[in-house]
N, C-alpha and C positions, 0 to 999 in steps of 0.2 A: 574554460567551458563558456560557451556562448550559445544563443539560440541557433538552432539548425545543426549543431553538432550531434553526432551519434554517441550514445553512452551505453555501456553494458550495465545492467541492473542485476544485483544478486539478492535474493531473499534467503536469509540464513536462520538456522536454528540458534538457540542461545549459545551453544558450543562452537558456533562458527561454521557448521556444516551447511553447505549450500543445498537448498532443497528445490529451488526454482530460479531460473535466470532467463533474461531476454534482453534484446536490444530495444532501445527507445531513442527518440529524438528529443533534444532539449527544446521546450517551447519557450521557457523563460527562466532567468536565474537572477537573484538579487542577494543582498546581504543576509536575508532571513530564510530564503527557501529556494528550491529548484522545482520546476514543473516539467514533467516529461509527457510525451504522447507516443502511442503505438497504435497502428491501425489493425482492424480485424484482419485475420490471415497471417499476422506476424507469428513467427515461431517462438515457442516457449519450450525450454529444456527443463525436465523435472528430475528429481533424485533417482528415479528408476531408470534413467538413461534414455528416456523417450522424449521426442519432440512432438508437440501438438500445436495447432494454430489457435490464436485468440479468436473467439467467436464474436467479440464485440470490439468497438473502438474504446481506447482507454486514455484518460488524462490523469496523471498521478501528481499529487502535491506532497513534497517532502520538506518539512520544516527543520531547520538546523538546531532548534532548541525545544522541540516537542517530542513526546514519546508516543507518537502515532503519525501515520501517513494516510492520506485520503485519496481514493480513486473514484473518478467519475467514469461510469461504464455506460456506453451508448450503444443502442441498436445500430445496424448498418444504415438504417434510414435517417439517422441523426437524433432519434428520440432517446431521452435519458432512460436507461433500463433501471439502474439503481446506483447508490453510492455505497462504497465499502471502505471502512476504516480499519487498518491494521494497528493494533497497539504494539509498538515496536520501538526500537532505539532510534535516535536521530541517525541520518545517513552518514556513512564514512566514505571517503574517497581515496582511491589509489589508482594512479594512471588514469585511464578512461573508464574506470569501474567504480560504480556506486553500490555499496552494500548496506544492508540494515539487518538487524536481528529481530525477528518476529517473535513476540512473546505470547502468541496464541489467542489472546482475547481479541474479539473483533466486534465491529458495529456494522449493521447493515441498515440501509434506509431506502425503501422503495417509494416511488412517487405516491402521494396522497395517503401515506401511512406513516406512523411515528417510527423512529429509529429503535432498533432492538439490539441489545448486547447479546452476542452469541459466543459459542465455543468456550464457555466457562469450564466445561469438562476437560477440554484439551489444556487449558491453562492450569487446572488442578494437577493434571498428569505432568505437565512441564515443571510445576513447582516442586514436585517430588523428584523428578529426574535430574533437574539442574540445581536443586537445593536452593530455591528462592527463599530469601529471608522474609520474615513477616513484614518488615519495612518495605522491601522491594515489592511484594505482593500488594501492599497498600498503595504504593506509588503507582503501580500498573492499573489498579482499580480506579484511582483518582484520574489517571489519564483516560481511562474508558469512560468515566463520567463526563469529562470534558469533551470527549469525542462524541458522545451521545448528544450533548447540547449543540456541538458544532454541526453534526449531521442534521439535526432537526431544523436548523436555521440556514443551512448551506443553500446558496443559489448557484447552480451549476452554469457554467458558461456554455455556449452552443458547442455542439460536437466539433472536434478538430478535423473530422474527415466527413463533412456533410457531402452526400453524393451530388 
């Protein structure tokens, strides 16, 4: 894997079911993380078997030792729309595919506003469905707290696809 390579990204439920997938380009990779980019208009496949286009440009950061990933979401004119953090497993790699398990808790940060923890209801449902232990739930909430702090201090790089 090197910058410029195409990679298939799969977002999975805890049981491994793929609920969303897309192609991205590797922007950078090092021993700690991989960063991918995808332009507005790129096709995304969802669990319902439908394809739809991205409405924004995306840059996604996946750390190999963190239980979250961060997405910078840009308007097509290059302005930052918002930052979104999925509380999720570190990425796993097989062939040219990178997968992560999304644990439902999310953080959203709009410019000029503080970050918010969202989807706690979905996390509660997943905790029952996938039988998350109390320890695992505590670990995911700790990751969410770290993600809130990260989002509130994150400095987005310029859009990867400025017109």
